Structures are given as C-alpha cells and as structure tokens.
C-alpha positions as CSV (number, residue, x, y, z in Angstrom):
1,M,22.8,26.5,73.5
2,A,26.5,25.8,74.2
3,V,29.0,27.7,72.0
4,N,30.9,25.3,69.8
5,R,34.1,27.3,68.9
6,D,35.1,24.8,66.2
7,R,31.7,25.3,64.4
8,D,32.2,29.2,65.0
9,A,35.6,29.0,63.2
10,L,34.0,27.2,60.3
11,Y,31.3,29.9,60.0
12,A,33.9,32.6,60.1
13,S,36.2,31.0,57.6
14,I,33.4,31.8,54.8
15,H,34.5,35.1,53.0
16,P,32.9,37.3,50.3
17,S,34.3,37.5,46.8
18,E,35.6,40.8,45.5
19,R,32.5,41.2,43.4
20,Q,30.3,40.6,46.4
21,I,32.2,43.4,48.4
22,A,31.8,45.7,45.6
23,Y,28.1,44.9,45.4
24,Q,27.7,45.5,49.2
25,Q,29.5,48.8,48.9
26,T,27.0,50.0,46.2
27,E,24.4,49.8,49.1
28,F,21.5,51.7,47.4
29,Y,20.5,51.4,43.9
30,G,17.4,51.4,41.6
31,F,15.2,49.3,39.6
32,I,13.6,50.7,36.3
33,H,10.5,48.6,35.4
34,F,9.4,49.8,31.9
35,T,7.9,47.7,29.0
36,V,4.6,47.2,27.2
37,N,3.0,46.7,30.5
38,T,3.5,50.3,31.3
39,F,1.1,51.1,28.4
40,T,-1.4,48.2,28.8
41,D,-1.6,49.1,32.6
42,R,-0.8,45.6,33.6
43,E,1.8,44.0,36.0
44,W,2.6,40.9,34.0
45,G,2.0,41.0,30.2
46,D,1.2,37.8,28.3
47,G,3.4,38.2,25.2
48,T,0.5,38.9,22.8
49,E,0.9,42.9,23.1
50,S,1.4,44.6,19.8
51,E,4.8,46.3,19.6
52,A,2.8,49.5,18.6
53,V,1.7,50.1,22.2
54,F,5.3,50.9,23.2
55,A,5.2,54.6,22.4
56,P,6.8,56.8,25.1
57,A,6.5,60.4,24.0
58,S,9.4,61.9,26.1
59,L,11.6,59.0,27.3
60,D,14.6,60.4,29.0
61,A,17.0,58.0,30.6
62,R,19.1,60.9,31.6
63,Q,16.2,62.0,33.8
64,W,16.0,58.5,35.3
65,A,19.8,58.6,36.1
66,R,19.6,62.2,37.5
67,T,16.7,61.2,39.7
68,A,18.5,58.2,40.9
69,R,21.8,60.1,41.7
70,D,19.8,62.9,43.4
71,G,18.1,60.2,45.5
72,G,21.5,58.8,46.7
73,M,21.5,55.8,44.5
74,K,24.6,54.3,43.1
75,G,23.4,52.2,40.3
76,L,20.3,51.5,38.1
77,I,19.2,48.0,37.0
78,L,16.8,48.1,33.9
79,T,14.1,45.4,33.1
80,C,15.5,44.7,29.7
81,K,13.0,42.0,29.1
82,H,10.2,41.1,31.4
83,H,7.8,38.1,31.2
84,D,6.0,39.4,28.1
85,G,9.1,38.9,26.0
86,F,9.3,42.5,24.8
87,C,12.9,43.5,24.4
88,L,14.0,47.1,25.2
89,W,16.9,46.7,22.8
90,P,16.8,45.7,19.2
91,S,17.5,42.1,19.7
92,A,18.6,40.2,16.6
93,L,16.8,37.0,18.0
94,T,13.1,38.3,18.1
95,E,10.9,40.6,16.5
96,H,9.1,41.5,19.7
97,S,11.4,44.3,20.4
98,V,11.6,48.0,20.5
99,K,12.9,47.9,16.9
100,N,9.4,47.3,15.8
101,S,7.8,50.0,17.9
102,P,6.8,53.5,17.2
103,Y,9.7,54.7,19.6
104,K,12.2,56.6,17.5
105,E,10.6,55.1,14.4
106,G,12.2,51.7,15.4
107,R,15.6,53.1,15.8
108,G,15.6,53.4,19.6
109,D,17.6,51.3,22.1
110,V,16.5,51.9,25.8
111,V,19.2,49.7,26.9
112,A,22.0,51.8,25.3
113,E,20.2,55.0,26.4
114,T,20.2,53.7,30.0
115,A,23.7,52.7,30.1
116,A,25.0,55.9,28.6
117,A,22.9,58.0,31.2
118,C,24.3,55.9,34.0
119,A,27.9,56.6,32.8
120,E,27.2,60.3,32.6
121,Y,25.8,60.5,36.1
122,G,28.3,58.2,37.7
123,L,25.9,55.2,38.2
124,K,26.6,51.6,37.8
125,F,24.5,49.8,35.3
126,G,22.8,46.5,35.6
127,V,20.4,44.4,33.6
128,Y,17.3,42.3,34.5
129,L,16.4,39.5,32.0
130,S,13.4,37.3,32.6
131,P,14.0,33.7,31.9
132,W,10.2,33.4,31.4
133,D,9.4,34.7,27.8
134,R,5.6,34.4,27.1
135,N,6.0,35.6,23.5
136,N,8.7,33.1,22.3
137,P,7.3,29.9,20.6
138,S,10.4,27.9,21.6
139,Y,9.5,28.3,25.4
140,G,9.1,24.8,26.9
141,T,11.2,23.0,24.3
142,G,14.3,22.7,26.6
143,T,17.7,23.3,24.7
144,P,16.4,25.3,21.8
145,Y,14.8,27.8,24.3
146,N,17.8,27.9,26.5
147,D,20.0,28.7,23.4
148,Y,17.6,31.6,22.6
149,F,18.0,32.9,26.3
150,I,21.8,32.6,26.1
151,G,21.8,34.5,22.9
152,Q,19.9,37.4,24.4
153,L,21.9,37.4,27.5
154,T,25.1,37.5,25.3
155,E,23.8,40.5,23.5
156,L,23.2,42.3,26.8
157,L,26.5,41.5,28.4
158,T,28.7,42.3,25.2
159,N,27.1,45.4,23.7
160,Y,26.4,47.8,26.7
161,G,29.7,48.3,28.6
162,E,30.4,47.1,32.2
163,V,27.5,45.6,34.0
164,F,27.5,45.3,37.9
165,S,24.3,43.3,38.4
166,V,22.6,40.5,36.3
167,W,19.2,40.1,37.9
168,F,17.2,36.9,37.5
169,D,14.0,35.9,39.0
170,G,12.5,32.4,39.1
171,A,9.1,33.1,37.4
172,C,8.4,29.9,35.4
173,G,5.0,29.6,33.6
174,E,3.6,27.3,31.0
175,G,4.6,27.6,27.4
176,P,2.5,26.6,24.4
177,D,0.3,23.5,24.8
178,G,1.2,23.6,28.5
179,R,5.0,22.9,27.9
180,R,7.3,23.6,30.9
181,Q,10.7,25.0,30.5
182,V,13.7,23.8,32.5
183,Y,16.1,26.5,33.0
184,D,19.6,25.7,32.5
185,W,20.8,27.9,35.4
186,D,24.3,26.8,35.3
187,R,24.8,27.5,31.8
188,Y,23.4,30.9,32.4
189,Y,25.7,31.4,35.2
190,R,28.8,30.4,33.2
191,T,27.9,32.9,30.5
192,V,27.8,35.8,33.0
193,R,31.1,34.9,34.5
194,A,32.6,34.6,31.1
195,L,31.4,38.0,29.7
196,Q,31.1,40.0,32.9
197,P,33.2,38.5,35.5
198,G,32.8,41.6,37.8
199,A,29.0,41.3,37.8
200,C,27.0,39.8,40.6
201,I,24.4,37.2,39.6
202,C,21.3,38.2,41.9
203,V,18.4,36.5,43.5
204,C,18.2,33.4,41.2
205,G,22.1,33.4,41.4
206,P,25.0,32.5,43.5
207,D,26.1,36.0,44.6
208,I,23.2,38.0,46.1
209,R,19.9,36.5,47.7
210,W,16.5,37.8,47.9
211,C,15.6,39.0,51.4
212,G,12.4,37.0,51.2
213,N,9.7,39.6,50.6
214,E,8.9,42.6,48.3
215,A,7.4,44.8,51.1
216,G,10.8,46.3,52.2
217,D,10.7,44.2,55.4
218,T,14.0,43.3,57.1
219,R,15.4,40.9,59.6
220,P,16.8,42.4,62.9
221,S,19.8,40.0,62.5
222,E,21.0,39.5,58.9
223,W,23.6,37.1,58.4
224,S,25.7,36.8,55.0
225,V,26.9,33.2,56.0
226,V,24.1,30.8,55.2
227,P,23.5,27.3,54.0
228,R,24.3,26.8,50.3
229,R,21.0,25.2,49.6
230,L,19.4,28.7,49.8
231,C,21.2,29.5,46.6
232,R,18.7,27.2,44.8
233,A,15.7,28.0,46.7
234,E,14.4,30.7,44.4
235,T,15.2,28.6,41.1
236,V,12.9,25.7,42.2
237,E,9.6,26.1,40.3
238,A,7.5,25.3,43.1
239,K,8.9,28.2,45.1
240,S,9.0,30.7,42.2
241,Q,6.6,33.5,41.8
242,R,3.5,32.1,40.0
243,E,1.2,35.0,39.5
244,D,0.8,38.7,39.8
245,S,-0.5,39.3,43.2
246,A,-0.6,42.4,45.4
247,A,-0.7,40.1,48.5
248,F,2.7,38.6,47.3
249,R,4.2,42.0,46.8
250,Q,3.3,43.1,50.3
251,R,4.2,39.8,52.0
252,C,6.4,40.4,55.0
253,I,9.1,38.1,56.6
254,T,7.6,35.7,58.9
255,S,9.0,33.9,62.0
256,S,9.6,30.7,59.9
257,D,12.2,32.5,57.7
258,M,13.5,35.1,60.3
259,D,16.6,33.1,61.2
260,L,18.9,32.0,58.3
261,G,22.4,32.2,59.8
262,S,22.4,32.1,63.6
263,R,24.5,29.5,65.4
264,E,21.4,27.5,65.9
265,A,20.3,27.8,62.3
266,L,23.7,26.5,61.1
267,R,24.3,23.8,63.7
268,Q,23.7,21.0,61.3
269,E,24.9,22.7,58.0
270,D,28.3,22.1,56.7
271,D,28.0,23.4,53.2
272,L,28.0,27.3,53.7
273,I,28.4,30.2,51.4
274,W,28.6,34.0,51.7
275,Y,25.2,35.0,50.3
276,P,24.4,38.6,51.5
277,A,20.7,39.8,51.3
278,E,19.2,42.4,48.9
279,V,16.1,44.2,50.1
280,N,13.9,45.0,47.0
281,T,10.7,46.9,46.9
282,S,8.9,49.3,44.7
283,I,8.3,53.1,45.5
284,R,4.6,52.3,44.5
285,P,2.3,49.2,45.2
286,G,3.2,48.0,41.6
287,W,6.4,47.3,39.9
288,F,5.1,49.1,36.6
289,Y,3.6,52.5,36.5
290,H,-0.2,52.9,37.0
291,A,-1.8,56.3,37.0
292,A,-4.2,55.1,39.7
293,E,-1.2,54.7,42.2
294,D,-0.1,58.3,41.9
295,D,-1.4,58.9,45.3
296,Q,0.2,55.8,46.8
297,V,3.8,56.7,46.5
298,K,6.0,55.7,49.5
299,G,6.7,58.8,51.4
300,F,10.1,59.8,52.8
301,D,9.4,58.4,56.4
302,V,8.8,54.9,54.9
303,L,11.9,55.1,52.5
304,R,14.1,56.4,55.4
305,R,13.0,53.4,57.6
306,I,13.7,50.9,54.9
307,Y,17.1,52.6,54.1
308,L,18.2,52.4,57.7
309,C,17.1,48.9,58.2
310,S,18.5,47.5,54.9
311,V,21.7,49.5,54.2
312,G,22.0,49.7,57.8
313,G,21.3,46.2,58.6
314,N,23.9,44.2,56.5
315,A,21.7,44.1,53.2
316,T,21.6,46.2,50.1
317,F,18.6,48.4,49.0
318,L,17.0,48.0,45.6
319,L,14.2,50.5,45.0
320,N,12.0,50.4,41.9
321,L,11.1,53.6,40.1
322,P,8.8,53.0,37.2
323,P,8.7,55.4,34.6
324,D,5.2,56.6,33.4
325,R,3.9,56.3,29.8
326,N,5.8,59.4,28.7
327,G,8.9,57.6,29.8
328,L,9.6,59.8,32.8
329,I,9.9,59.2,36.6
330,H,6.7,60.7,38.0
331,P,7.2,64.0,40.0
332,A,5.6,62.3,43.2
333,D,8.2,59.5,43.0
334,A,11.1,61.8,42.2
335,A,10.2,64.2,45.2
336,S,10.1,61.3,47.7
337,L,13.3,59.9,46.6
338,T,15.1,63.2,46.4
339,E,14.1,63.8,50.0
340,L,15.7,60.5,51.0
341,G,18.9,61.4,49.1
342,R,19.1,64.8,51.0
343,F,18.7,62.8,54.3
344,V,21.5,60.2,53.3
345,R,23.8,62.9,52.3
346,G,23.2,65.3,55.1
347,A,22.8,62.7,58.1
348,F,26.1,60.9,57.4
349,R,28.2,63.8,56.1
350,D,30.1,64.9,59.3
351,N,31.7,61.9,61.2
352,L,32.2,63.5,64.6
353,A,34.3,60.5,65.6
354,Q,37.0,61.9,63.4
355,R,37.5,64.5,66.2
356,A,37.7,61.9,68.8
357,V,40.6,60.2,70.6
358,F,40.2,56.4,70.3
359,T,41.3,53.7,72.8
360,A,41.0,50.0,73.0
361,A,42.6,48.0,75.6
362,D,41.7,44.7,74.0
363,A,43.4,45.5,70.5
364,L,46.1,43.2,69.2
365,E,49.4,44.9,68.6
366,G,49.4,46.6,65.2
367,F,45.5,46.5,65.0
368,G,44.5,49.4,67.2
369,P,41.4,51.6,66.6
370,D,43.2,54.8,65.2
371,G,42.2,54.2,61.7
372,L,38.5,53.4,62.3
373,T,37.1,56.7,60.9
374,Q,38.4,56.0,57.5
375,P,36.3,53.7,55.2
376,G,38.0,50.6,53.7
377,Y,39.7,47.5,55.0
378,D,43.4,48.2,55.0
379,R,43.4,49.3,58.6
380,Y,41.2,47.7,61.0
381,F,40.8,46.9,64.9
382,R,41.0,43.3,66.0
383,T,41.6,41.2,69.2
384,A,44.1,38.5,69.6
385,E,43.1,34.9,68.8
386,G,40.7,33.4,71.3
387,V,39.6,36.7,72.6
388,Y,35.8,37.1,71.8
389,E,35.0,40.4,73.5
390,A,36.3,43.9,73.0
391,R,35.7,47.4,73.8
392,V,36.5,50.6,71.7
393,D,36.0,53.9,73.2
394,A,35.8,57.4,71.5
395,A,36.2,60.4,73.7
396,W,35.8,64.2,73.0
397,T,37.1,67.2,74.9
398,E,33.7,68.8,74.6
399,P,30.1,67.1,74.7
400,Q,28.8,65.8,71.3
401,R,25.2,65.5,70.2
402,I,25.1,61.9,68.7
403,R,22.0,60.4,67.0
404,Y,23.4,57.8,64.6
405,V,26.3,55.3,65.1
406,V,27.6,53.4,62.1
407,L,29.7,50.3,62.4
408,Q,31.3,47.9,59.9
409,E,33.3,44.7,60.3
410,N,36.2,43.9,58.0
411,I,34.1,41.4,56.0
412,R,37.2,40.4,54.0
413,L,37.7,38.3,57.1
414,G,34.1,37.0,57.3
415,Q,31.1,38.1,59.7
416,R,31.9,37.5,63.3
417,I,30.2,39.8,65.8
418,E,27.2,38.2,67.6
419,R,26.3,40.7,70.0
420,F,27.3,44.3,70.9
421,D,26.1,47.3,73.0
422,V,26.6,51.0,72.3
423,V,27.1,52.9,75.6
424,C,28.0,56.4,76.6
425,D,29.4,57.9,79.9
426,D,26.9,58.3,82.6
427,G,28.5,61.3,84.2
428,Q,29.9,59.3,87.1
429,G,32.5,57.4,85.4
430,G,30.2,54.5,84.4
431,D,28.3,53.5,81.4
432,R,24.8,54.3,80.2
433,L,23.4,51.8,77.7
434,L,22.0,53.5,74.5
435,Y,21.5,50.4,72.2
436,S,22.0,46.5,72.2
437,G,22.4,44.8,68.9
438,T,23.4,41.5,67.3
439,T,24.9,41.3,63.8
440,V,27.1,44.0,62.2
441,G,28.5,42.5,59.0
442,Y,29.1,45.0,56.2
443,K,27.3,47.7,57.9
444,R,25.1,48.4,60.9
445,I,23.5,51.9,61.3
446,V,22.3,52.3,64.9
447,E,19.7,55.0,65.3
448,L,19.5,56.0,68.9
449,P,16.0,56.4,70.2
450,E,16.9,60.0,71.1
451,T,19.9,62.4,70.7
452,A,22.5,61.6,73.2
453,L,24.8,64.3,74.6
454,V,28.1,62.6,75.3
455,R,31.7,63.0,76.1
456,R,32.5,59.4,75.5
457,L,30.9,57.0,73.2
458,S,31.8,53.1,73.4
459,V,31.1,50.0,71.4
460,I,31.3,46.9,73.6
461,I,31.5,43.7,71.6
462,R,30.0,41.0,73.9
463,D,30.4,38.0,71.7
464,A,31.9,36.9,68.5
465,R,32.3,33.8,66.5
466,V,36.1,34.2,66.4
467,F,38.3,37.3,67.2
468,P,36.2,40.2,66.3
469,T,37.1,43.0,63.8
470,L,35.9,46.6,63.3
471,A,36.8,48.4,60.1
472,F,34.8,51.6,60.6
473,F,33.4,53.6,63.6
474,G,31.2,56.6,62.8
475,A,29.3,58.9,65.1
476,Y,26.7,61.5,63.6
477,G,24.5,64.1,65.0
478,P,21.0,64.7,64.6
479,Y,19.4,65.7,61.1
480,G,16.4,67.6,60.2
481,G,13.6,66.8,62.4
482,D,15.5,64.2,64.6
C-alpha cells in the first residue's frame, strides 16, 4: 500500500490526555476480585446470596497492598460490587451490603480499608462497579435503575479519596420478568468526570480499552490511535459478556482483531481517538478464589512473558489477585507475583546506556539524543519535518552485555514509529541485526534472543508516520537465568 502522508499526519495528530498518560505510566497494577462469590465458590453470583455468607475471618487489605507493592504493582482496583449486587461498602442505597454481614459485626467497609492500605503502601486506588445488579429490583426499569447506579457511583467517588481508575464492564443480563436495562453510559461518564476528573474510565469507557481477551494474550503491534467506534464496542449488549465461561476467559486474540490501528486498518477511518490497550488476566483460571485452583496459579515464567509483552508492548497490565475465604492473598499467588516483582526491579535497575556516548546525525537542532536516558518528555530526540527515518547510536569504551532494550516515544506528540531495528557493531565497522520491530508508543521492551556483547548499540527507525521521536533509550544486562 502506498504511503499517504496526509493520512499519516492525521493519525499522528491524535494525542493522549494527561489522565491517559498518567494511566500508561502506572504500567502494572492489580485487580482484587472479592465478594460473596468467594464464599459460594462461584464466578457469577445471582443476587440471592445471603449477606451472612460474607464472613472473612482474617481480612487484611494491608496484606493485599503489600503483596501488590512487592510484586511491582503501582495500583489496585477493587471489585466494589460485582454482578451479584453485594456492596463491599455500607451503601445507603441497598441492604445487600457488607453492613448486614458478619464481617466486623456489620461495621466493616472493605472499600475504605483497601483505599487506606493503598495509601499506606504508595499505590493508586481504583474501583470496579458492575452496571449489572442481579439483586436490585429496579434493574430493567430504565431511569430508576440508572438513578440507583449513579447514586452508588457517587458514593464511591466522593467518600474514598482520589481514584485513578473507574472500571466498567458491559455485562448486561435480564432483570425481573426478563426486563432489559439500557445503561446510560454518557451519564455515568459525566458523573466520573465531575467527581474524579483525573480518573480514567476503563474498558466500557472512553479512556482505556480492553485488549480483547482475558488470557493475557497480546498483539505484536499495538496502536493507541484507533477508530472511535471501538469506544462503544464493549457497551453494546450483543458484544458484552453474557455468561461465566472458562472458554471466554481463555480466549486469545484472533487474526480478525489483530490489527486495529495500522495504516491499512485506518485507511477509511476519519473519526479517531487515543485509546490505549489494557491487558487484563487473572493469576488463576477464575477471577474469584476457588480452593480447587490452588495448584493452577500462573508461574513466574508466564507472568514474566505477559509483563514483557503488555507493559513492553504499548499496553498496561492488570493482573487479578483474588483473596481467599479468610480475606488474604494465597501464599502461592503471592510467591509467584513476588518473583515477578524481583525480576522487574532487578532487570531494569541499571540502565547501562547512562554510561554511553550518544550520537544521532538525523537530530533536529536542539533535539539531540543526550537526554534519552532520563524518563519523561521534557527532553526528547526528533528529526526535522519531512524526515521519516533516523538512527541513534550509543557507544561504550568497554564491551557491554545487553539483554533488554527499552524504547519510548514522546507520546505527548502522538504515536509515530512504524518500523525499527536494533543493531550492534559487527566487529568490522558494520551492523549486526539483533531485532526488528514495528510499534513503540509509550514503551517497547525488546528482549534480545540472547545476551549481546557490544561496544555500540543502535536504534534505526526505518519508517514513521511523521517525524519520529524518542523520549527514552534504555539498555540492560541479563538478569537471573537470562
């Protein structure tokens, strides 16, 4: 396909909001799925559960937050209310709530405890609120139910401090007598914007999109600029999750939805938005704790792969940690996550590029590569207008052992890079190809197939939609068993 530079300029003109940038910088964060389902051994409750079943003996939100922090996470999102309608806070709008449970003799507030624990351990706090409430009799009545939902949303967004994520899914089932509820999504969004303007509205929302599966599968080329119509895709009832299904949870990305933002995919699209992907999966087969799954926890190797492909593939990574019936993260889950945290901190601790000398013949004056080893967007490399290729070289006086290369674009100026290579010196004054990639976006983590011993490491941008930018260049040695 011939390159249309006018179309390329349109794609590159789409930029993220500050809240979206902050969300992508969060990178890796946790989901806490915990409700009556934990005690009934189900994935989806039907709303008839007695409040008396919610009786965690040792609930410790500080243990959740500590486990998340040790695992390298930067936030936690709590399922404040799942489809069963049971509220983990003492909502004034329903009796189906923790206030009528044995937990702390009805004086508990799991939302408050989680928010406080997140603040103590330096984590961001987010809320999940299911729009499908299988307990509330007004479900399916239209405006009366939407009023109820807005009331609960308001409670969560005004009583628990700053919220970084409001996470909606599109589950939409039948209410009493088969009634269908039409969710007033625009009203929900206005409420979030008014009460928590810094929060991203996720999945069934305009800020962060679902990656398309719950298996941790990722695209090799993830674009943040996509058609606006994708923003409504998950809010359409026919496309929403309709039943609890292990097959659905493990569904992978298929060829039909692999390409969302390439030149070809956008060729006839004029209404575009910045809509980055979130990769969400559970550390277990299910989203809620089931003792039968204690031996099916995702191991370090699986978590490591998902982390490198999600955080390192221009997406964020949301990993579910379901507390058990005692109200604690199971030791097997904690051990696997903690090992991932050690890897993330260890593998990317020492940026060897900070000791390199950078050169770039293609730099626009005033935008050279000297600041590339410092995070942020204040200093960045770019070429002149109309220059779509570039080369950045990092050279050392002594050979360096390199296993990981980390690149970031200045996404405040959009996503631009279409194709790039990572090369090193071949010992004879030429280049040896180490890796060929496509998109970069917020972050690309390149894991080299083997550790390279190099004096010079270069990134060659082969094609970009408009003049390319680089905001960060990292080079890291092998870690552990690499």
